[in-house]
Legacy VTK file of the C-alpha trace (Angstrom):
# vtk DataFile Version 3.0
C-alpha trace
ASCII
DATASET POLYDATA
POINTS 406 float
-9.448 42.347 68.463
-10.447 45.771 67.175
-8.571 45.127 63.904
-10.438 41.853 63.417
-13.814 43.581 63.923
-12.954 46.258 61.358
-12.045 43.632 58.715
-15.313 41.794 59.340
-17.333 44.984 58.876
-15.529 45.784 55.598
-16.180 42.255 54.282
-19.902 42.471 55.084
-20.188 45.853 53.366
-18.446 44.570 50.223
-20.708 41.499 50.069
-23.797 43.682 50.377
-22.562 45.988 47.641
-21.862 43.030 45.324
-25.298 41.550 45.932
-26.971 44.890 45.309
-24.957 45.415 42.119
-25.867 41.965 40.807
-29.542 42.524 41.658
-29.499 45.921 39.947
-27.831 44.399 36.877
-30.447 41.651 36.626
-33.229 44.219 37.010
-31.746 46.376 34.210
-31.264 43.480 31.734
-33.739 43.892 28.899
-36.042 40.988 28.115
-36.467 39.863 24.535
-38.675 37.330 22.725
-37.832 35.626 19.428
-40.760 34.919 17.112
-40.449 32.186 14.502
-39.036 33.633 11.231
-40.476 32.883 7.810
-38.309 30.460 5.775
-38.608 30.007 2.000
-36.649 27.942 -0.523
-34.512 26.064 2.014
-34.471 22.629 3.597
-33.925 24.075 7.076
-37.139 24.216 9.123
-38.444 27.522 10.515
-38.304 26.198 14.096
-34.576 25.553 13.586
-33.896 29.142 12.507
-35.845 30.332 15.579
-33.508 28.311 17.805
-30.485 29.713 15.961
-31.652 33.262 16.647
-32.129 32.518 20.363
-28.633 31.073 20.574
-27.001 34.067 18.868
-28.947 36.666 20.893
-27.991 34.829 24.098
-24.311 34.968 23.104
-24.471 38.773 23.048
-25.023 38.895 26.838
-27.214 41.963 26.312
-30.653 40.483 26.931
-32.579 37.967 28.900
-33.795 35.802 25.993
-37.124 34.045 26.481
-36.937 30.396 25.494
-39.728 28.335 23.925
-40.998 27.298 27.354
-41.316 30.922 28.487
-43.433 31.586 25.392
-45.674 28.490 25.515
-48.636 30.097 27.275
-48.756 33.126 24.962
-48.559 30.933 21.857
-51.338 28.646 23.090
-53.618 31.638 23.705
-53.038 33.038 20.218
-52.000 30.493 17.509
-50.788 33.221 15.122
-47.874 33.861 17.494
-46.520 30.398 16.631
-45.578 30.806 12.967
-47.188 33.893 11.436
-45.868 36.668 13.621
-43.302 38.659 11.662
-45.045 42.028 11.300
-44.412 45.018 13.560
-47.989 44.925 14.884
-47.909 41.227 15.707
-44.498 41.484 17.375
-45.785 44.340 19.524
-48.793 42.249 20.594
-46.576 39.256 21.332
-44.208 41.398 23.386
-47.050 42.835 25.468
-48.474 39.355 26.027
-45.095 38.179 27.313
-44.254 41.427 29.122
-40.874 41.774 27.403
-38.996 44.866 26.261
-38.253 43.750 22.701
-39.521 41.230 20.148
-37.554 39.999 17.124
-38.422 38.134 13.928
-37.650 38.223 10.208
-37.114 35.934 7.247
-34.587 33.454 5.845
-34.921 33.258 2.052
-33.033 31.402 -0.651
-33.070 33.559 -3.777
-31.290 32.002 -6.740
-27.713 31.373 -5.708
-27.795 33.320 -2.451
-29.411 33.269 0.998
-30.893 36.505 2.368
-31.434 36.980 6.114
-33.644 39.907 7.141
-34.265 40.753 10.821
-36.143 43.453 12.729
-36.400 44.304 16.417
-39.502 46.016 17.812
-39.586 48.149 20.978
-42.733 46.736 22.583
-43.511 49.811 24.712
-43.296 52.226 21.758
-44.479 49.857 19.033
-41.611 50.997 16.802
-38.927 49.123 14.883
-35.642 50.096 16.550
-33.104 47.800 14.841
-32.969 46.085 11.441
-30.512 43.965 9.500
-30.464 42.530 5.991
-27.484 40.531 4.740
-26.879 38.464 1.589
-24.860 35.258 1.855
-23.447 32.734 -0.576
-25.682 29.652 -0.950
-24.119 27.512 1.775
-27.119 26.380 3.788
-25.011 24.166 6.038
-23.427 27.390 7.369
-26.788 28.937 8.348
-25.862 29.173 12.046
-22.803 31.302 11.260
-24.832 33.420 8.847
-27.339 34.059 11.652
-24.478 35.131 13.926
-23.294 37.645 11.321
-26.804 39.088 10.920
-27.392 39.435 14.686
-24.034 41.113 15.282
-24.544 43.378 12.256
-27.910 44.443 13.715
-26.153 45.576 16.899
-23.187 47.225 15.170
-20.746 44.694 16.613
-17.543 43.496 14.967
-17.868 40.394 12.772
-15.022 37.937 12.245
-13.492 38.744 8.831
-12.942 35.057 8.091
-16.712 34.585 8.262
-17.497 37.489 5.952
-14.891 36.320 3.421
-16.318 32.813 3.381
-20.030 33.514 3.646
-20.951 36.886 2.171
-22.433 36.837 -1.325
-20.304 38.305 -4.092
-21.171 38.599 -7.766
-17.767 38.150 -9.384
-15.471 35.537 -7.804
-16.371 32.098 -9.115
-14.818 30.367 -6.124
-17.272 32.064 -3.781
-20.309 32.239 -6.015
-22.387 29.151 -6.765
-22.600 29.653 -10.507
-23.583 26.059 -11.314
-21.993 23.282 -13.326
-22.964 23.055 -16.972
-23.370 19.581 -18.442
-22.340 20.310 -22.010
-21.429 17.287 -24.153
-21.717 16.304 -27.806
-20.241 14.551 -30.873
-16.997 15.591 -32.552
-15.713 15.027 -36.082
-12.396 16.067 -37.555
-9.577 15.523 -40.013
-5.869 15.342 -39.265
-2.481 15.024 -40.988
0.284 12.761 -39.677
3.960 13.660 -39.379
7.245 11.972 -38.505
7.229 8.280 -37.609
3.433 8.239 -37.764
3.493 9.321 -41.412
6.110 6.670 -42.217
4.013 3.965 -40.498
0.882 5.094 -42.355
2.506 5.047 -45.816
4.595 1.884 -45.332
3.357 -1.142 -47.255
1.385 -3.812 -45.419
4.012 -6.412 -46.339
6.406 -4.521 -44.068
3.866 -4.098 -41.273
2.622 -0.659 -42.287
-0.946 0.578 -42.706
-0.518 1.471 -46.403
-2.917 4.430 -46.229
-2.881 8.116 -47.082
-1.271 9.928 -44.098
-4.389 11.933 -43.304
-7.353 10.432 -41.472
-10.851 11.304 -40.370
-11.850 11.278 -36.710
-15.167 10.741 -35.004
-15.753 10.845 -31.265
-17.797 12.188 -28.410
-16.820 14.849 -25.903
-17.945 14.571 -22.290
-17.496 17.963 -20.674
-17.685 18.910 -16.993
-17.445 22.519 -15.842
-15.913 22.861 -12.368
-15.480 26.643 -12.264
-17.675 29.103 -14.089
-18.522 32.776 -14.272
-20.089 34.854 -16.998
-16.691 35.422 -18.637
-14.605 32.412 -17.613
-15.042 28.652 -17.404
-12.673 25.879 -16.330
-13.524 22.494 -17.810
-12.635 18.830 -17.572
-13.035 17.095 -20.933
-12.996 13.382 -21.760
-12.977 12.479 -25.465
-13.095 8.867 -26.742
-12.254 8.883 -30.447
-11.995 6.503 -33.426
-9.893 7.383 -36.483
-9.253 5.988 -39.964
-12.644 4.410 -40.636
-12.826 5.868 -44.167
-9.608 3.962 -45.034
-10.692 0.712 -43.440
-8.719 1.224 -40.225
-9.838 1.241 -36.597
-7.599 3.474 -34.471
-9.023 4.101 -30.964
-7.796 6.868 -28.639
-8.941 8.551 -25.417
-8.014 12.071 -24.342
-8.266 13.678 -20.894
-8.118 17.461 -21.173
-8.199 20.484 -18.919
-9.796 23.391 -20.751
-10.281 27.116 -20.180
-12.954 29.180 -21.933
-12.653 32.980 -21.990
-15.108 35.777 -22.633
-18.532 35.815 -24.188
-16.985 35.023 -27.592
-16.131 31.513 -26.334
-12.383 31.357 -27.042
-10.906 28.203 -25.589
-7.603 26.462 -24.950
-7.244 22.877 -23.770
-4.420 20.481 -23.069
-3.887 17.088 -21.534
-2.729 13.495 -22.023
-4.158 10.873 -24.328
-3.835 7.106 -24.606
-4.291 4.673 -27.480
-3.459 1.196 -28.758
-0.774 0.411 -31.322
0.984 -2.694 -32.604
4.776 -2.404 -32.561
7.894 -4.455 -33.098
11.618 -4.028 -32.627
13.399 -3.359 -35.894
15.448 -1.062 -38.114
15.308 0.614 -41.502
17.687 -0.582 -44.220
18.816 2.910 -45.120
21.648 1.614 -47.354
19.636 -1.065 -49.159
21.958 -3.860 -48.017
19.159 -6.417 -47.657
16.681 -5.278 -50.291
15.129 -2.006 -51.305
16.614 1.064 -49.726
14.557 2.259 -46.748
12.682 -1.006 -46.160
11.668 -1.765 -42.598
12.898 -5.019 -41.106
11.471 -6.283 -37.849
13.403 -8.721 -35.702
11.329 -11.553 -37.193
11.949 -10.257 -40.744
15.676 -10.186 -40.077
15.772 -13.690 -38.619
13.922 -15.077 -41.667
16.068 -13.115 -44.120
19.334 -14.058 -42.402
18.449 -17.776 -42.306
17.543 -17.824 -46.002
20.658 -15.864 -46.946
23.311 -17.118 -44.517
21.877 -20.402 -43.264
24.281 -22.492 -45.365
27.246 -20.190 -44.875
29.802 -21.866 -42.599
30.927 -18.424 -41.484
27.796 -18.265 -39.345
28.102 -21.822 -38.031
31.407 -21.786 -36.138
30.477 -24.809 -34.013
28.569 -26.621 -36.710
25.316 -24.922 -35.712
23.869 -21.892 -37.431
23.867 -18.690 -35.390
21.851 -15.694 -36.594
24.224 -12.812 -37.300
23.605 -9.457 -35.717
22.630 -6.772 -38.273
25.106 -4.371 -36.629
27.844 -6.477 -38.264
26.772 -4.922 -41.564
25.942 -1.419 -40.303
26.511 -0.048 -36.811
23.128 1.720 -36.862
21.214 -1.491 -37.599
19.936 -2.858 -34.279
16.792 -3.771 -32.362
16.956 -1.131 -29.653
13.867 0.774 -30.799
10.239 -0.142 -31.401
8.335 0.991 -34.506
4.747 0.706 -35.632
4.105 -2.747 -37.087
0.671 -4.266 -37.766
2.230 -7.711 -37.286
3.691 -6.830 -33.895
2.703 -6.762 -30.245
-0.300 -4.652 -29.179
0.777 -1.956 -26.712
-0.608 1.075 -24.912
0.728 4.354 -26.297
0.592 7.875 -24.879
0.489 11.358 -26.361
-0.053 14.949 -25.237
-2.751 17.034 -26.881
-2.916 20.814 -27.354
-6.050 22.497 -28.718
-7.144 26.049 -29.451
-10.453 27.237 -30.818
-13.729 29.000 -30.407
-17.294 28.011 -29.602
-19.956 29.626 -31.761
-23.384 29.869 -30.138
-26.891 29.819 -31.577
-29.374 29.839 -28.714
-28.705 26.747 -26.619
-26.713 25.157 -29.468
-22.920 25.364 -29.239
-20.699 24.721 -32.281
-17.059 24.301 -31.146
-14.307 24.593 -33.772
-10.781 23.666 -32.651
-7.306 23.348 -34.123
-5.220 20.713 -32.367
-1.843 18.997 -32.299
-1.250 15.606 -30.716
2.437 15.126 -29.917
4.101 11.791 -29.306
7.581 10.319 -29.548
8.849 10.536 -33.122
5.887 12.355 -34.635
2.437 13.773 -34.215
-0.984 14.571 -35.671
-2.287 18.049 -36.512
-5.839 18.798 -37.562
-9.189 20.482 -37.123
-12.114 19.308 -35.030
-15.752 20.444 -35.265
-18.788 19.428 -33.260
-21.972 20.512 -31.634
-23.465 20.263 -28.194
-26.513 21.500 -26.359
-26.648 23.025 -22.865
-28.749 20.315 -21.285
-28.836 21.112 -17.603
-27.329 23.069 -14.746
-26.823 21.641 -11.298
-25.561 23.217 -8.099
-21.806 23.352 -7.547
-22.339 22.863 -3.831
-24.171 19.732 -2.795
-25.548 18.761 0.529
-23.969 15.590 1.923
LINES 1 407
406 0 1 2 3 4 5 6 7 8 9 10 11 12 13 14 15 16 17 18 19 20 21 22 23 24 25 26 27 28 29 30 31 32 33 34 35 36 37 38 39 40 41 42 43 44 45 46 47 48 49 50 51 52 53 54 55 56 57 58 59 60 61 62 63 64 65 66 67 68 69 70 71 72 73 74 75 76 77 78 79 80 81 82 83 84 85 86 87 88 89 90 91 92 93 94 95 96 97 98 99 100 101 102 103 104 105 106 107 108 109 110 111 112 113 114 115 116 117 118 119 120 121 122 123 124 125 126 127 128 129 130 131 132 133 134 135 136 137 138 139 140 141 142 143 144 145 146 147 148 149 150 151 152 153 154 155 156 157 158 159 160 161 162 163 164 165 166 167 168 169 170 171 172 173 174 175 176 177 178 179 180 181 182 183 184 185 186 187 188 189 190 191 192 193 194 195 196 197 198 199 200 201 202 203 204 205 206 207 208 209 210 211 212 213 214 215 216 217 218 219 220 221 222 223 224 225 226 227 228 229 230 231 232 233 234 235 236 237 238 239 240 241 242 243 244 245 246 247 248 249 250 251 252 253 254 255 256 257 258 259 260 261 262 263 264 265 266 267 268 269 270 271 272 273 274 275 276 277 278 279 280 281 282 283 284 285 286 287 288 289 290 291 292 293 294 295 296 297 298 299 300 301 302 303 304 305 306 307 308 309 310 311 312 313 314 315 316 317 318 319 320 321 322 323 324 325 326 327 328 329 330 331 332 333 334 335 336 337 338 339 340 341 342 343 344 345 346 347 348 349 350 351 352 353 354 355 356 357 358 359 360 361 362 363 364 365 366 367 368 369 370 371 372 373 374 375 376 377 378 379 380 381 382 383 384 385 386 387 388 389 390 391 392 393 394 395 396 397 398 399 400 401 402 403 404 405
């Protein structure tokens, strides 16, 4: 019985001590009021930033934070407390009106490609500014709540999550963090190119054999659509789309489209670009009579040419009609290399999609907002290619934000 009484007394004492400790803690908690910050250059409303500040100060567990309902009476008595109370004097007056220990306000400003949050805390009793914070963030307005958290914790000297600082803090150099802006920079292109390999043979072949019968060098005219997806003062990464028409001066219409990834370096505007291209070309299966067995040496014979030639030459030869019916001989009977395994350019043939891979190197010369790009290029494809020079001009028309609100 005596043991039971002792335990009960100890329990009562502990409960009283806990209650007293909790009461003392509540009495010692400092009260703080948040005044509406000034917001400029952003879509976020000032009342929203005020709520963000209350949330982040509450998370610190250092203050009793007055909410908007606690502040209603003071704001109604003095309208300037509602939206124009950011100065030290006004915050002191607001704090005295509310009977709080501290008052906080500041500004949220979008300046160019960054957001600047500036905060100050006033000791109401002394009328002095006791804490301040000013941080610059990358222009990511959708992350304003996390930016506010960083500013509040910085004001109190508390640790800030490194992942937040890496993602949000403003930096001048890295293009991936800095909203430099996309440059819409497009314009016409003209050029001249020399053919090689199978392309040269197709160009110089006579029209009677399906060739183009032109000089193996052609003019080019097109238009470059350029999109910059990464950019700093000394580096740009570009996507380029170039529709192009060649051969007009020789009465030919040769369309192509190129899709390039380009990189521009330094203020001098040196550039490299590479990527695939597509075009249209008529082709047929055939072979070249390298030994002159069926006419002039080197003549091209398509499958249709061979069938016509063979019928005229061997149609009445019983050797090729073993069953009384004529059968077209295979050209490999006369030369093992004569076959129809490969397709060649032939203006009489089937229209097909062709592919190539383009490499370009050059420099952009600048005169004010006018750019004059000069590039050497080589377009490689199976059996040959085209090498030439390309010149154009374009004007920096507009810049738009890399980061867009949804």
